[in-house]
N, CA, C and O atoms as CSV, one atom per row, in Angstrom:
chain,resi,resn,atom,element,x,y,z
A,1,MET,N,N,-0.198,-21.789,6.607
A,1,MET,CA,C,0.577,-22.074,7.800
A,1,MET,C,C,1.451,-20.863,8.113
A,1,MET,O,O,2.618,-20.821,7.723
A,2,THR,N,N,0.904,-19.903,8.798
A,2,THR,CA,C,1.642,-18.689,9.106
A,2,THR,C,C,2.565,-18.907,10.298
A,2,THR,O,O,2.547,-19.965,10.928
A,3,THR,N,N,3.369,-17.896,10.598
A,3,THR,CA,C,4.275,-18.025,11.735
A,3,THR,C,C,3.479,-18.186,13.025
A,3,THR,O,O,3.956,-18.820,13.967
A,4,ARG,N,N,2.291,-17.631,13.081
A,4,ARG,CA,C,1.453,-17.816,14.266
A,4,ARG,C,C,1.055,-19.285,14.386
A,4,ARG,O,O,1.109,-19.855,15.476
A,5,VAL,N,N,0.660,-19.894,13.284
A,5,VAL,CA,C,0.284,-21.310,13.290
A,5,VAL,C,C,1.515,-22.174,13.603
A,5,VAL,O,O,1.418,-23.157,14.338
A,6,LEU,N,N,2.659,-21.804,13.045
A,6,LEU,CA,C,3.888,-22.562,13.292
A,6,LEU,C,C,4.450,-22.304,14.688
A,6,LEU,O,O,5.310,-23.053,15.150
A,7,GLY,N,N,3.984,-21.270,15.358
A,7,GLY,CA,C,4.495,-20.934,16.680
A,7,GLY,C,C,5.894,-20.354,16.640
A,7,GLY,O,O,6.705,-20.624,17.525
A,8,ILE,N,N,6.184,-19.557,15.617
A,8,ILE,CA,C,7.518,-19.003,15.431
A,8,ILE,C,C,7.497,-17.495,15.673
A,8,ILE,O,O,6.651,-16.775,15.142
A,9,ASP,N,N,8.434,-17.042,16.475
A,9,ASP,CA,C,8.680,-15.613,16.621
A,9,ASP,C,C,9.851,-15.317,15.689
A,9,ASP,O,O,10.961,-15.793,15.927
A,10,LEU,N,N,9.625,-14.551,14.650
A,10,LEU,CA,C,10.669,-14.311,13.657
A,10,LEU,C,C,11.864,-13.536,14.201
A,10,LEU,O,O,12.895,-13.449,13.534
A,11,ARG,N,N,11.744,-12.983,15.379
A,11,ARG,CA,C,12.901,-12.320,15.996
A,11,ARG,C,C,13.804,-13.327,16.710
A,11,ARG,O,O,14.902,-12.973,17.137
A,12,ASP,N,N,13.355,-14.570,16.843
A,12,ASP,CA,C,14.070,-15.610,17.585
A,12,ASP,C,C,14.979,-16.406,16.658
A,12,ASP,O,O,14.519,-17.293,15.939
A,13,ALA,N,N,16.269,-16.088,16.678
A,13,ALA,CA,C,17.228,-16.793,15.821
A,13,ALA,C,C,17.348,-18.265,16.197
A,13,ALA,O,O,17.891,-19.055,15.425
A,14,GLY,N,N,16.855,-18.642,17.359
A,14,GLY,CA,C,16.872,-20.039,17.765
A,14,GLY,C,C,15.943,-20.902,16.932
A,14,GLY,O,O,16.007,-22.128,17.010
A,15,ARG,N,N,15.086,-20.289,16.141
A,15,ARG,CA,C,14.152,-21.036,15.289
A,15,ARG,C,C,14.493,-20.913,13.807
A,15,ARG,O,O,13.695,-21.303,12.955
A,16,ASP,N,N,15.676,-20.374,13.492
A,16,ASP,CA,C,16.096,-20.236,12.091
A,16,ASP,C,C,15.888,-21.553,11.351
A,16,ASP,O,O,16.036,-22.630,11.930
A,17,GLY,N,N,15.546,-21.460,10.081
A,17,GLY,CA,C,15.398,-22.678,9.302
A,17,GLY,C,C,14.627,-22.465,8.025
A,17,GLY,O,O,14.297,-21.341,7.646
A,18,VAL,N,N,14.348,-23.586,7.366
A,18,VAL,CA,C,13.571,-23.618,6.129
A,18,VAL,C,C,12.230,-24.239,6.489
A,18,VAL,O,O,12.175,-25.359,6.998
A,19,TYR,N,N,11.150,-23.511,6.224
A,19,TYR,CA,C,9.829,-23.951,6.626
A,19,TYR,C,C,8.893,-24.073,5.429
A,19,TYR,O,O,8.985,-23.328,4.453
A,20,ARG,N,N,8.000,-25.033,5.543
A,20,ARG,CA,C,6.980,-25.253,4.517
A,20,ARG,C,C,5.852,-24.254,4.714
A,20,ARG,O,O,5.428,-23.989,5.839
A,21,VAL,N,N,5.376,-23.709,3.613
A,21,VAL,CA,C,4.192,-22.847,3.652
A,21,VAL,C,C,3.199,-23.307,2.612
A,21,VAL,O,O,3.540,-24.013,1.663
A,22,ASP,N,N,1.964,-22.891,2.810
A,22,ASP,CA,C,0.916,-23.141,1.828
A,22,ASP,C,C,0.900,-21.982,0.849
A,22,ASP,O,O,1.330,-20.881,1.193
A,23,PRO,N,N,0.413,-22.204,-0.364
A,23,PRO,CA,C,0.423,-21.132,-1.367
A,23,PRO,C,C,-0.306,-19.861,-0.947
A,23,PRO,O,O,-0.004,-18.789,-1.471
A,24,ASP,N,N,-1.255,-19.947,-0.019
A,24,ASP,CA,C,-1.996,-18.753,0.373
A,24,ASP,C,C,-1.386,-18.033,1.579
A,24,ASP,O,O,-1.973,-17.064,2.060
A,25,ASP,N,N,-0.230,-18.475,2.081
A,25,ASP,CA,C,0.399,-17.871,3.253
A,25,ASP,C,C,1.236,-16.611,3.006
A,25,ASP,O,O,1.398,-15.827,3.941
A,26,PRO,N,N,1.768,-16.372,1.825
A,26,PRO,CA,C,2.714,-15.262,1.666
A,26,PRO,C,C,2.262,-13.909,2.176
A,26,PRO,O,O,3.074,-13.186,2.752
A,27,VAL,N,N,1.011,-13.533,1.993
A,27,VAL,CA,C,0.562,-12.212,2.440
A,27,VAL,C,C,0.746,-12.084,3.949
A,27,VAL,O,O,1.227,-11.058,4.431
A,28,THR,N,N,0.372,-13.103,4.684
A,28,THR,CA,C,0.527,-13.074,6.140
A,28,THR,C,C,1.994,-13.065,6.521
A,28,THR,O,O,2.380,-12.359,7.453
A,29,LEU,N,N,2.823,-13.834,5.824
A,29,LEU,CA,C,4.250,-13.896,6.137
A,29,LEU,C,C,4.939,-12.551,5.886
A,29,LEU,O,O,5.845,-12.168,6.626
A,30,VAL,N,N,4.518,-11.853,4.864
A,30,VAL,CA,C,5.073,-10.521,4.594
A,30,VAL,C,C,4.803,-9.620,5.791
A,30,VAL,O,O,5.703,-8.921,6.256
A,31,GLY,N,N,3.581,-9.630,6.288
A,31,GLY,CA,C,3.240,-8.831,7.458
A,31,GLY,C,C,4.015,-9.266,8.697
A,31,GLY,O,O,4.454,-8.425,9.481
A,32,ASP,N,N,4.185,-10.575,8.877
A,32,ASP,CA,C,4.939,-11.086,10.023
A,32,ASP,C,C,6.383,-10.590,9.981
A,32,ASP,O,O,6.927,-10.172,11.003
A,33,ALA,N,N,7.001,-10.634,8.806
A,33,ALA,CA,C,8.394,-10.180,8.662
A,33,ALA,C,C,8.497,-8.683,8.952
A,33,ALA,O,O,9.436,-8.239,9.613
A,34,GLN,N,N,7.539,-7.911,8.460
A,34,GLN,CA,C,7.563,-6.463,8.699
A,34,GLN,C,C,7.422,-6.153,10.182
A,34,GLN,O,O,8.140,-5.304,10.710
A,35,ARG,N,N,6.504,-6.836,10.856
A,35,ARG,CA,C,6.311,-6.604,12.293
A,35,ARG,C,C,7.552,-6.993,13.094
A,35,ARG,O,O,7.832,-6.388,14.129
A,36,ALA,N,N,8.293,-7.990,12.631
A,36,ALA,CA,C,9.510,-8.428,13.325
A,36,ALA,C,C,10.707,-7.535,12.992
A,36,ALA,O,O,11.768,-7.660,13.604
A,37,GLY,N,N,10.533,-6.639,12.024
A,37,GLY,CA,C,11.613,-5.739,11.636
A,37,GLY,C,C,12.715,-6.406,10.840
A,37,GLY,O,O,13.861,-5.957,10.862
A,38,LEU,N,N,12.376,-7.480,10.134
A,38,LEU,CA,C,13.372,-8.211,9.350
A,38,LEU,C,C,13.289,-7.830,7.875
A,38,LEU,O,O,12.215,-7.520,7.360
A,39,ALA,N,N,14.423,-7.857,7.215
A,39,ALA,CA,C,14.459,-7.606,5.770
A,39,ALA,C,C,13.805,-8.793,5.070
A,39,ALA,O,O,14.154,-9.945,5.324
A,40,LEU,N,N,12.871,-8.504,4.203
A,40,LEU,CA,C,12.136,-9.532,3.475
A,40,LEU,C,C,12.570,-9.533,2.025
A,40,LEU,O,O,12.634,-8.484,1.384
A,41,VAL,N,N,12.870,-10.719,1.511
A,41,VAL,CA,C,13.174,-10.879,0.097
A,41,VAL,C,C,12.173,-11.891,-0.442
A,41,VAL,O,O,12.155,-13.048,-0.022
A,42,ARG,N,N,11.348,-11.446,-1.366
A,42,ARG,CA,C,10.368,-12.331,-1.992
A,42,ARG,C,C,10.907,-12.733,-3.357
A,42,ARG,O,O,11.249,-11.879,-4.175
A,43,VAL,N,N,10.981,-14.035,-3.596
A,43,VAL,CA,C,11.641,-14.559,-4.790
A,43,VAL,C,C,10.680,-15.444,-5.572
A,43,VAL,O,O,10.126,-16.402,-5.032
A,44,ASP,N,N,10.489,-15.119,-6.838
A,44,ASP,CA,C,9.634,-15.910,-7.726
A,44,ASP,C,C,10.505,-16.913,-8.474
A,44,ASP,O,O,11.347,-16.533,-9.287
A,45,LEU,N,N,10.294,-18.198,-8.192
A,45,LEU,CA,C,11.083,-19.257,-8.830
A,45,LEU,C,C,10.346,-19.931,-9.991
A,45,LEU,O,O,10.784,-20.977,-10.469
A,46,SER,N,N,9.249,-19.354,-10.445
A,46,SER,CA,C,8.397,-20.033,-11.423
A,46,SER,C,C,9.100,-20.391,-12.721
A,46,SER,O,O,8.762,-21.399,-13.341
A,47,ASP,N,N,10.067,-19.593,-13.146
A,47,ASP,CA,C,10.731,-19.914,-14.420
A,47,ASP,C,C,12.193,-20.327,-14.237
A,47,ASP,O,O,12.962,-20.328,-15.198
A,48,CYS,N,N,12.575,-20.675,-13.018
A,48,CYS,CA,C,13.949,-21.151,-12.784
A,48,CYS,C,C,14.035,-22.625,-13.155
A,48,CYS,O,O,13.187,-23.427,-12.763
A,49,ARG,N,N,15.060,-22.967,-13.908
A,49,ARG,CA,C,15.222,-24.345,-14.379
A,49,ARG,C,C,16.533,-24.976,-13.912
A,49,ARG,O,O,16.817,-26.133,-14.221
A,50,ASN,N,N,17.336,-24.199,-13.160
A,50,ASN,CA,C,18.603,-24.735,-12.659
A,50,ASN,C,C,19.063,-23.891,-11.474
A,50,ASN,O,O,18.497,-22.838,-11.184
A,51,GLU,N,N,20.098,-24.375,-10.800
A,51,GLU,CA,C,20.605,-23.701,-9.609
A,51,GLU,C,C,21.158,-22.306,-9.905
A,51,GLU,O,O,20.867,-21.374,-9.155
A,52,PRO,N,N,21.948,-22.126,-10.976
A,52,PRO,CA,C,22.427,-20.771,-11.269
A,52,PRO,C,C,21.289,-19.765,-11.480
A,52,PRO,O,O,21.395,-18.608,-11.072
A,53,ALA,N,N,20.214,-20.206,-12.113
A,53,ALA,CA,C,19.066,-19.310,-12.318
A,53,ALA,C,C,18.430,-18.938,-10.982
A,53,ALA,O,O,18.022,-17.793,-10.785
A,54,ALA,N,N,18.344,-19.891,-10.073
A,54,ALA,CA,C,17.785,-19.604,-8.747
A,54,ALA,C,C,18.678,-18.620,-7.992
A,54,ALA,O,O,18.182,-17.680,-7.371
A,55,LEU,N,N,19.985,-18.834,-8.045
A,55,LEU,CA,C,20.922,-17.920,-7.385
A,55,LEU,C,C,20.796,-16.513,-7.963
A,55,LEU,O,O,20.764,-15.534,-7.218
A,56,GLU,N,N,20.726,-16.413,-9.288
A,56,GLU,CA,C,20.591,-15.104,-9.931
A,56,GLU,C,C,19.300,-14.424,-9.510
A,56,GLU,O,O,19.288,-13.221,-9.249
A,57,ARG,N,N,18.221,-15.178,-9.442
A,57,ARG,CA,C,16.929,-14.605,-9.069
A,57,ARG,C,C,16.961,-14.111,-7.623
A,57,ARG,O,O,16.476,-13.018,-7.333
A,58,ILE,N,N,17.527,-14.905,-6.719
A,58,ILE,CA,C,17.598,-14.483,-5.311
A,58,ILE,C,C,18.431,-13.208,-5.191
A,58,ILE,O,O,18.011,-12.243,-4.553
A,59,ALA,N,N,19.601,-13.212,-5.801
A,59,ALA,CA,C,20.487,-12.037,-5.719
A,59,ALA,C,C,19.795,-10.800,-6.291
A,59,ALA,O,O,19.844,-9.725,-5.693
A,60,ALA,N,N,19.160,-10.951,-7.435
A,60,ALA,CA,C,18.499,-9.805,-8.073
A,60,ALA,C,C,17.371,-9.275,-7.198
A,60,ALA,O,O,17.260,-8.066,-6.994
A,61,GLN,N,N,16.533,-10.170,-6.681
A,61,GLN,CA,C,15.384,-9.719,-5.919
A,61,GLN,C,C,15.775,-9.235,-4.523
A,61,GLN,O,O,14.994,-8.553,-3.859
A,62,ALA,N,N,16.980,-9.584,-4.078
A,62,ALA,CA,C,17.484,-9.065,-2.807
A,62,ALA,C,C,18.234,-7.750,-3.010
A,62,ALA,O,O,18.676,-7.127,-2.044
A,63,GLY,N,N,18.379,-7.327,-4.279
A,63,GLY,CA,C,19.086,-6.084,-4.563
A,63,GLY,C,C,20.586,-6.202,-4.362
A,63,GLY,O,O,21.257,-5.218,-4.050
A,64,LEU,N,N,21.111,-7.406,-4.542
A,64,LEU,CA,C,22.537,-7.652,-4.356
A,64,LEU,C,C,23.281,-7.536,-5.678
A,64,LEU,O,O,22.669,-7.643,-6.741
A,65,PRO,N,N,24.582,-7.321,-5.629
A,65,PRO,CA,C,25.348,-7.275,-6.874
A,65,PRO,C,C,25.333,-8.634,-7.583
A,65,PRO,O,O,25.146,-9.673,-6.950
A,66,ARG,N,N,25.530,-8.610,-8.878
A,66,ARG,CA,C,25.505,-9.849,-9.683
A,66,ARG,C,C,26.502,-10.881,-9.179
A,66,ARG,O,O,26.267,-12.084,-9.293
A,67,THR,N,N,27.617,-10.412,-8.619
A,67,THR,CA,C,28.634,-11.348,-8.125
A,67,THR,C,C,28.100,-12.222,-6.999
A,67,THR,O,O,28.644,-13.298,-6.747
A,68,ALA,N,N,27.052,-11.786,-6.321
A,68,ALA,CA,C,26.458,-12.578,-5.243
A,68,ALA,C,C,25.828,-13.864,-5.762
A,68,ALA,O,O,25.616,-14.805,-4.996
A,69,ALA,N,N,25.528,-13.911,-7.055
A,69,ALA,CA,C,24.890,-15.086,-7.640
A,69,ALA,C,C,25.898,-16.147,-8.081
A,69,ALA,O,O,25.510,-17.158,-8.667
A,70,GLY,N,N,27.180,-15.933,-7.809
A,70,GLY,CA,C,28.206,-16.879,-8.253
A,70,GLY,C,C,28.166,-18.222,-7.560
A,70,GLY,O,O,28.510,-19.243,-8.156
A,71,SER,N,N,27.747,-18.231,-6.298
A,71,SER,CA,C,27.677,-19.479,-5.529
A,71,SER,C,C,26.834,-19.218,-4.290
A,71,SER,O,O,26.518,-18.071,-3.974
A,72,TRP,N,N,26.476,-20.275,-3.601
A,72,TRP,CA,C,25.720,-20.111,-2.362
A,72,TRP,C,C,26.555,-19.381,-1.324
A,72,TRP,O,O,26.022,-18.572,-0.564
A,73,ALA,N,N,27.854,-19.652,-1.279
A,73,ALA,CA,C,28.733,-18.971,-0.324
A,73,ALA,C,C,28.788,-17.468,-0.618
A,73,ALA,O,O,28.776,-16.653,0.305
A,74,GLN,N,N,28.848,-17.103,-1.900
A,74,GLN,CA,C,28.871,-15.685,-2.258
A,74,GLN,C,C,27.537,-15.019,-1.937
A,74,GLN,O,O,27.506,-13.875,-1.483
A,75,LEU,N,N,26.441,-15.727,-2.169
A,75,LEU,CA,C,25.126,-15.186,-1.830
A,75,LEU,C,C,25.027,-14.968,-0.325
A,75,LEU,O,O,24.567,-13.918,0.125
A,76,ASP,N,N,25.456,-15.953,0.449
A,76,ASP,CA,C,25.411,-15.841,1.901
A,76,ASP,C,C,26.245,-14.656,2.381
A,76,ASP,O,O,25.803,-13.885,3.233
A,77,ALA,N,N,27.438,-14.515,1.837
A,77,ALA,CA,C,28.308,-13.399,2.232
A,77,ALA,C,C,27.660,-12.052,1.906
A,77,ALA,O,O,27.736,-11.116,2.702
A,78,ALA,N,N,27.032,-11.956,0.747
A,78,ALA,CA,C,26.383,-10.701,0.359
A,78,ALA,C,C,25.183,-10.401,1.261
A,78,ALA,O,O,24.957,-9.247,1.625
A,79,LEU,N,N,24.421,-11.423,1.620
A,79,LEU,CA,C,23.285,-11.219,2.521
A,79,LEU,C,C,23.764,-10.800,3.910
A,79,LEU,O,O,23.103,-10.011,4.584
A,80,ARG,N,N,24.903,-11.323,4.332
A,80,ARG,CA,C,25.445,-10.995,5.654
A,80,ARG,C,C,26.128,-9.631,5.692
A,80,ARG,O,O,26.464,-9.138,6.769
A,81,ALA,N,N,26.335,-9.023,4.541
A,81,ALA,CA,C,27.034,-7.730,4.480
A,81,ALA,C,C,26.306,-6.645,5.269
A,81,ALA,O,O,26.911,-5.638,5.637
A,82,ASP,N,N,25.026,-6.840,5.528
A,82,ASP,CA,C,24.253,-5.874,6.319
A,82,ASP,C,C,24.525,-6.004,7.812
A,82,ASP,O,O,23.874,-5.340,8.618
A,83,GLY,N,N,25.466,-6.837,8.183
A,83,GLY,CA,C,25.764,-7.027,9.600
A,83,GLY,C,C,24.782,-7.970,10.249
A,83,GLY,O,O,24.588,-9.092,9.782
A,84,ASP,N,N,24.164,-7.524,11.317
A,84,ASP,CA,C,23.269,-8.389,12.072
A,84,ASP,C,C,21.801,-8.199,11.723
A,84,ASP,O,O,20.923,-8.490,12.536
A,85,ALA,N,N,21.534,-7.715,10.523
A,85,ALA,CA,C,20.146,-7.569,10.089
A,85,ALA,C,C,19.592,-8.952,9.757
A,85,ALA,O,O,20.150,-9.658,8.917
A,86,GLY,N,N,18.506,-9.340,10.406
A,86,GLY,CA,C,17.881,-10.620,10.113
A,86,GLY,C,C,17.207,-10.607,8.754
A,86,GLY,O,O,16.922,-9.549,8.194
A,87,ARG,N,N,16.958,-11.797,8.235
A,87,ARG,CA,C,16.362,-11.936,6.894
A,87,ARG,C,C,15.239,-12.959,6.887
A,87,ARG,O,O,15.248,-13.937,7.635
A,88,VAL,N,N,14.284,-12.702,6.029
A,88,VAL,CA,C,13.245,-13.661,5.689
A,88,VAL,C,C,13.255,-13.775,4.171
A,88,VAL,O,O,13.088,-12.781,3.464
A,89,LEU,N,N,13.451,-14.988,3.677
A,89,LEU,CA,C,13.360,-15.258,2.246
A,89,LEU,C,C,12.049,-15.998,2.020
A,89,LEU,O,O,11.804,-17.043,2.622
A,90,LEU,N,N,11.227,-15.461,1.166
A,90,LEU,CA,C,9.931,-16.048,0.859
A,90,LEU,C,C,9.916,-16.428,-0.616
A,90,LEU,O,O,9.952,-15.569,-1.497
A,91,PHE,N,N,9.862,-17.728,-0.863
A,91,PHE,CA,C,9.933,-18.228,-2.235
A,91,PHE,C,C,8.541,-18.552,-2.756
A,91,PHE,O,O,7.819,-19.365,-2.179
A,92,ASP,N,N,8.180,-17.903,-3.855
A,92,ASP,CA,C,6.944,-18.211,-4.563
A,92,ASP,C,C,7.253,-19.224,-5.657
A,92,ASP,O,O,8.304,-19.159,-6.295
A,93,HIS,N,N,6.344,-20.149,-5.868
A,93,HIS,CA,C,6.432,-21.137,-6.950
A,93,HIS,C,C,7.630,-22.089,-6.807
A,93,HIS,O,O,8.206,-22.518,-7.807
A,94,ALA,N,N,7.994,-22.413,-5.580
A,94,ALA,CA,C,9.102,-23.349,-5.360
A,94,ALA,C,C,8.765,-24.744,-5.892
A,94,ALA,O,O,9.649,-25.458,-6.365
A,95,VAL,N,N,7.502,-25.129,-5.817
A,95,VAL,CA,C,7.112,-26.446,-6.326
A,95,VAL,C,C,7.275,-26.502,-7.840
A,95,VAL,O,O,7.638,-27.545,-8.385
A,96,THR,N,N,7.013,-25.401,-8.520
A,96,THR,CA,C,7.219,-25.345,-9.969
A,96,THR,C,C,8.691,-25.553,-10.279
A,96,THR,O,O,9.030,-26.290,-11.205
A,97,PHE,N,N,9.569,-24.913,-9.519
A,97,PHE,CA,C,11.017,-25.099,-9.668
A,97,PHE,C,C,11.385,-26.557,-9.405
A,97,PHE,O,O,12.188,-27.139,-10.134
A,98,CYS,N,N,10.798,-27.145,-8.366
A,98,CYS,CA,C,11.091,-28.539,-8.028
A,98,CYS,C,C,10.691,-29.485,-9.156
A,98,CYS,O,O,11.433,-30.411,-9.485
A,99,ARG,N,N,9.539,-29.256,-9.738
A,99,ARG,CA,C,9.073,-30.134,-10.835
A,99,ARG,C,C,9.947,-29.982,-12.080
A,99,ARG,O,O,10.206,-30.955,-12.789
A,100,ALA,N,N,10.398,-28.757,-12.339
A,100,ALA,CA,C,11.213,-28.501,-13.530
A,100,ALA,C,C,12.649,-28.975,-13.357
A,100,ALA,O,O,13.287,-29.402,-14.319
A,101,ALA,N,N,13.157,-28.900,-12.131
A,101,ALA,CA,C,14.569,-29.222,-11.887
A,101,ALA,C,C,14.727,-29.802,-10.481
A,101,ALA,O,O,15.220,-29.119,-9.584
A,102,PRO,N,N,14.311,-31.059,-10.280
A,102,PRO,CA,C,14.315,-31.624,-8.930
A,102,PRO,C,C,15.687,-31.647,-8.258
A,102,PRO,O,O,15.784,-31.425,-7.051
A,103,GLU,N,N,16.736,-31.908,-9.011
A,103,GLU,CA,C,18.075,-31.944,-8.407
A,103,GLU,C,C,18.529,-30.540,-8.002
A,103,GLU,O,O,19.133,-30.365,-6.943
A,104,ALA,N,N,18.246,-29.558,-8.827
A,104,ALA,CA,C,18.607,-28.177,-8.499
A,104,ALA,C,C,17.797,-27.689,-7.294
A,104,ALA,O,O,18.319,-26.983,-6.431
A,105,TYR,N,N,16.524,-28.070,-7.246
A,105,TYR,CA,C,15.679,-27.712,-6.107
A,105,TYR,C,C,16.255,-28.316,-4.820
A,105,TYR,O,O,16.387,-27.624,-3.811
A,106,ALA,N,N,16.595,-29.600,-4.862
A,106,ALA,CA,C,17.136,-30.272,-3.670
A,106,ALA,C,C,18.456,-29.638,-3.231
A,106,ALA,O,O,18.681,-29.436,-2.038
A,107,ALA,N,N,19.319,-29.327,-4.185
A,107,ALA,CA,C,20.599,-28.687,-3.860
A,107,ALA,C,C,20.366,-27.302,-3.266
A,107,ALA,O,O,21.063,-26.903,-2.333
A,108,SER,N,N,19.407,-26.577,-3.791
A,108,SER,CA,C,19.083,-25.249,-3.277
A,108,SER,C,C,18.545,-25.333,-1.858
A,108,SER,O,O,18.919,-24.534,-0.999
A,109,ARG,N,N,17.665,-26.301,-1.611
A,109,ARG,CA,C,17.126,-26.490,-0.252
A,109,ARG,C,C,18.249,-26.805,0.728
A,109,ARG,O,O,18.291,-26.246,1.824
A,110,ARG,N,N,19.161,-27.697,0.341
A,110,ARG,CA,C,20.290,-28.041,1.224
A,110,ARG,C,C,21.145,-26.812,1.512
A,110,ARG,O,O,21.544,-26.585,2.654
A,111,ALA,N,N,21.426,-26.022,0.486
A,111,ALA,CA,C,22.252,-24.821,0.669
A,111,ALA,C,C,21.553,-23.824,1.592
A,111,ALA,O,O,22.197,-23.219,2.449
A,112,LEU,N,N,20.259,-23.649,1.427
A,112,LEU,CA,C,19.511,-22.725,2.288
A,112,LEU,C,C,19.479,-23.227,3.731
A,112,LEU,O,O,19.539,-22.433,4.669
A,113,GLU,N,N,19.383,-24.535,3.904
A,113,GLU,CA,C,19.412,-25.113,5.249
A,113,GLU,C,C,20.775,-24.865,5.896
A,113,GLU,O,O,20.851,-24.538,7.081
A,114,GLU,N,N,21.849,-25.019,5.121
A,114,GLU,CA,C,23.197,-24.744,5.643
A,114,GLU,C,C,23.343,-23.264,6.008
A,114,GLU,O,O,23.933,-22.927,7.035
A,115,MET,N,N,22.808,-22.397,5.170
A,115,MET,CA,C,22.861,-20.963,5.472
A,115,MET,C,C,22.121,-20.670,6.774
A,115,MET,O,O,22.605,-19.901,7.604
A,116,ALA,N,N,20.953,-21.277,6.955
A,116,ALA,CA,C,20.184,-21.055,8.176
A,116,ALA,C,C,20.977,-21.510,9.400
A,116,ALA,O,O,20.950,-20.839,10.432
A,117,ARG,N,N,21.680,-22.633,9.303
A,117,ARG,CA,C,22.503,-23.100,10.426
A,117,ARG,C,C,23.617,-22.101,10.742
A,117,ARG,O,O,23.903,-21.842,11.911
A,118,ALA,N,N,24.242,-21.545,9.714
A,118,ALA,CA,C,25.325,-20.579,9.921
A,118,ALA,C,C,24.796,-19.302,10.576
A,118,ALA,O,O,25.427,-18.764,11.485
A,119,TRP,N,N,23.651,-18.820,10.122
A,119,TRP,CA,C,23.061,-17.617,10.725
A,119,TRP,C,C,22.649,-17.918,12.171
A,119,TRP,O,O,22.811,-17.081,13.059
A,120,HIS,N,N,22.120,-19.114,12.392
A,120,HIS,CA,C,21.736,-19.532,13.740
A,120,HIS,C,C,22.947,-19.483,14.672
A,120,HIS,O,O,22.841,-19.003,15.801
A,121,ALA,N,N,24.089,-19.974,14.207
A,121,ALA,CA,C,25.312,-19.983,15.019
A,121,ALA,C,C,25.741,-18.567,15.386
A,121,ALA,O,O,26.348,-18.353,16.435
A,122,ARG,N,N,25.428,-17.600,14.525
A,122,ARG,CA,C,25.761,-16.196,14.791
A,122,ARG,C,C,24.680,-15.493,15.619
A,122,ARG,O,O,24.870,-14.363,16.067
A,123,GLY,N,N,23.537,-16.175,15.819
A,123,GLY,CA,C,22.453,-15.578,16.597
A,123,GLY,C,C,21.651,-14.548,15.844
A,123,GLY,O,O,21.072,-13.645,16.447
A,124,VAL,N,N,21.610,-14.673,14.523
A,124,VAL,CA,C,20.893,-13.704,13.680
A,124,VAL,C,C,19.717,-14.420,13.009
A,124,VAL,O,O,19.905,-15.490,12.430
A,125,PRO,N,N,18.508,-13.852,13.076
A,125,PRO,CA,C,17.343,-14.489,12.455
A,125,PRO,C,C,17.507,-14.663,10.941
A,125,PRO,O,O,17.875,-13.729,10.229
A,126,PHE,N,N,17.229,-15.871,10.472
A,126,PHE,CA,C,17.268,-16.179,9.038
A,126,PHE,C,C,16.229,-17.260,8.788
A,126,PHE,O,O,16.406,-18.413,9.183
A,127,PHE,N,N,15.156,-16.879,8.136
A,127,PHE,CA,C,14.060,-17.796,7.880
A,127,PHE,C,C,13.798,-17.900,6.385
A,127,PHE,O,O,13.839,-16.905,5.661
A,128,VAL,N,N,13.531,-19.108,5.940
A,128,VAL,CA,C,13.166,-19.364,4.552
A,128,VAL,C,C,11.796,-20.027,4.571
A,128,VAL,O,O,11.577,-21.008,5.282
A,129,PHE,N,N,10.886,-19.483,3.787
A,129,PHE,CA,C,9.557,-20.062,3.662
A,129,PHE,C,C,9.314,-20.396,2.201
A,129,PHE,O,O,9.485,-19.556,1.317
A,130,MET,N,N,8.908,-21.649,1.960
A,130,MET,CA,C,8.665,-22.090,0.589
A,130,MET,C,C,7.682,-23.260,0.594
A,130,MET,O,O,7.515,-23.956,1.596
A,131,GLU,N,N,7.047,-23.450,-0.542
A,131,GLU,CA,C,6.217,-24.635,-0.717
A,131,GLU,C,C,7.139,-25.829,-0.879
A,131,GLU,O,O,8.198,-25.732,-1.500
A,132,PHE,N,N,6.727,-26.956,-0.316
A,132,PHE,CA,C,7.436,-28.210,-0.524
A,132,PHE,C,C,6.566,-29.080,-1.428
A,132,PHE,O,O,5.348,-28.909,-1.464
A,133,PRO,N,N,7.174,-30.003,-2.151
A,133,PRO,CA,C,6.360,-30.951,-2.911
A,133,PRO,C,C,5.426,-31.701,-1.974
A,133,PRO,O,O,5.715,-31.843,-0.786
A,134,ASP,N,N,4.310,-32.180,-2.504
A,134,ASP,CA,C,3.283,-32.827,-1.684
A,134,ASP,C,C,3.807,-33.982,-0.838
A,134,ASP,O,O,3.277,-34.238,0.243
A,135,ASN,N,N,4.833,-34.680,-1.305
A,135,ASN,CA,C,5.322,-35.842,-0.578
A,135,ASN,C,C,6.312,-35.470,0.523
A,135,ASN,O,O,6.783,-36.356,1.238
A,136,GLU,N,N,6.640,-34.192,0.682
A,136,GLU,CA,C,7.568,-33.748,1.728
A,136,GLU,C,C,6.801,-33.016,2.802
A,136,GLU,O,O,5.996,-32.131,2.514
A,137,THR,N,N,7.053,-33.387,4.038
A,137,THR,CA,C,6.342,-32.726,5.125
A,137,THR,C,C,7.287,-32.148,6.161
A,137,THR,O,O,6.844,-31.385,7.019
A,138,ARG,N,N,8.563,-32.476,6.118
A,138,ARG,CA,C,9.456,-32.028,7.184
A,138,ARG,C,C,9.844,-30.569,7.019
A,138,ARG,O,O,9.987,-30.062,5.907
A,139,ASP,N,N,10.009,-29.917,8.149
A,139,ASP,CA,C,10.588,-28.579,8.175
A,139,ASP,C,C,12.025,-28.736,8.621
A,139,ASP,O,O,12.319,-29.555,9.493
A,140,ALA,N,N,12.906,-27.980,8.048
A,140,ALA,CA,C,14.314,-28.072,8.389
A,140,ALA,C,C,14.690,-26.950,9.346
A,140,ALA,O,O,15.607,-26.170,9.086
A,141,ALA,N,N,13.973,-26.885,10.448
A,141,ALA,CA,C,14.286,-25.860,11.450
A,141,ALA,C,C,15.512,-26.289,12.235
A,141,ALA,O,O,15.834,-27.474,12.324
A,142,ILE,N,N,16.169,-25.325,12.788
A,142,ILE,CA,C,17.360,-25.594,13.603
A,142,ILE,C,C,16.905,-26.116,14.960
A,142,ILE,O,O,16.043,-25.521,15.605
A,143,ASP,N,N,17.477,-27.209,15.378
A,143,ASP,CA,C,17.199,-27.724,16.719
A,143,ASP,C,C,18.166,-27.072,17.680
A,143,ASP,O,O,19.369,-27.330,17.644
A,144,ALA,N,N,17.630,-26.225,18.538
A,144,ALA,CA,C,18.484,-25.522,19.492
A,144,ALA,C,C,18.694,-26.359,20.742
A,144,ALA,O,O,19.389,-25.930,21.662
């Protein structure tokens, strides 16, 4: 389910949100982010077992200082330090994280959805793409 299939222009901050992808979509999404001129952070969650581990992994793979992993608010502030540079976060193995730590996965999804709303309010593109568990089908896109 690429951005073309989803009908999303990654330059359009009006569509910021957390979107479901299929495991074979990342290669296309990487190209979509590059064509849109957005900073791409690819995050492997395969061995994350809790929320702090997920925060540390995101901060590390985004090239942020360790202090950015202290909380979702600190991560958001560090990501926003680039000013109005849009972001695409692409999570690999999110379902593995969900199976290992369902509460941490749910809390992480909620935090990412809140971050997307905040970026949307500023008019800056912020997209998160991840696998959802089989029983989840909703996308948490921002309703403009």
